[in-house]
Every structure is written in C-alpha cells, then in structure tokens.
C-alpha positions in Angstrom: 41.0 118.9 -130.9 43.6 116.0 -132.1 43.8 117.6 -135.1 46.4 118.6 -137.8 46.7 121.9 -136.3 45.9 120.8 -132.9 45.5 124.7 -131.3 43.8 123.6 -128.1 45.9 120.4 -127.2 49.4 122.4 -127.6 47.8 125.6 -125.2 47.0 122.5 -122.8 50.9 121.2 -123.2 52.4 124.6 -122.9 50.1 125.5 -119.7 51.4 122.3 -118.2 54.6 122.9 -118.8 55.0 126.0 -116.3 54.3 124.7 -112.8 56.4 121.9 -114.1 59.3 123.9 -114.6 58.9 126.2 -111.4 58.9 122.9 -109.2 61.7 121.2 -111.2 63.7 124.4 -110.3 62.9 124.4 -107.1 63.9 121.2 -106.4 67.5 122.6 -108.1 67.1 125.1 -105.8 66.9 122.9 -102.6 69.4 120.0 -104.0 72.2 123.6 -104.5 71.3 125.1 -101.0 71.3 122.1 -99.7 74.6 120.9 -100.8 75.8 124.2 -98.4 74.3 123.3 -95.8 76.0 120.7 -94.0 73.1 120.2 -91.4 70.1 120.3 -94.0 67.8 117.1 -94.1 68.7 116.4 -97.5 72.0 116.4 -97.0 74.5 113.7 -98.6 74.7 111.2 -96.2 70.7 111.2 -96.1 68.8 108.5 -97.9 66.3 111.2 -98.5 68.1 113.7 -100.9 65.7 112.6 -103.7 65.4 116.4 -104.9 67.8 116.0 -107.8 65.9 113.3 -109.5 62.6 115.0 -109.0 64.7 117.7 -110.8 65.2 115.8 -114.0 61.8 114.0 -113.6 60.1 117.3 -113.5 62.5 119.2 -116.6 62.5 116.1 -118.8 58.3 116.3 -118.7 58.5 120.2 -118.9 61.1 119.8 -121.6 58.4 117.9 -124.0 55.7 119.4 -123.1 57.8 122.2 -124.4 59.0 120.8 -126.9 55.0 120.0 -128.2 53.9 123.6 -127.8 56.2 124.6 -129.5 56.7 122.6 -132.9 53.2 120.3 -132.1 55.7 117.3 -133.8 56.4 114.1 -131.3 53.3 114.1 -129.1 52.5 110.8 -127.4 48.6 111.3 -127.5 48.1 111.0 -130.9 49.0 109.3 -134.8 51.7 111.9 -136.8 49.9 113.6 -139.4 
C-alpha cells in the first residue's frame, strides 16, 4: 500500500480532504455571518467564538491532505522513496 506510487493512499488522502474543506469553509461562514449579527452567540464578546480557530485547523489539514494527494510528496505516514 505505501509503495512509490501509492495510488490507494493518495485517493484516501483526497477523500479525507473533502469533508475537511466543507467543515472549514462552514466555520468561515459562521465566523463571517456572526460578525454582522450583534446578538449572535458567536459574537466577539463571547468566549465561544471558536469558529475561526476551527476554520484554520480544518483548512490546514485539508491543504496538507490535498498536497499529498496531488503531488505524492511529504506524507508523514511513510518514508520518502
């Protein structure tokens, strides 16, 4: 499975990146819409304003998965060939 081409692993990484992108952009949407709503529970005054952190984490993980899926380089789960 983790050979030089690693087609299966690259497809798995690609499929894992899709839900991360959806969740990340959903968090961005919540963050942007909560800035325009003064009575939102996600307002700046509320400590539950975590959507920007969630967006950053999900989008970074999705970017890492997509990078490996498209280029085949820098997978942390195997040795470089």
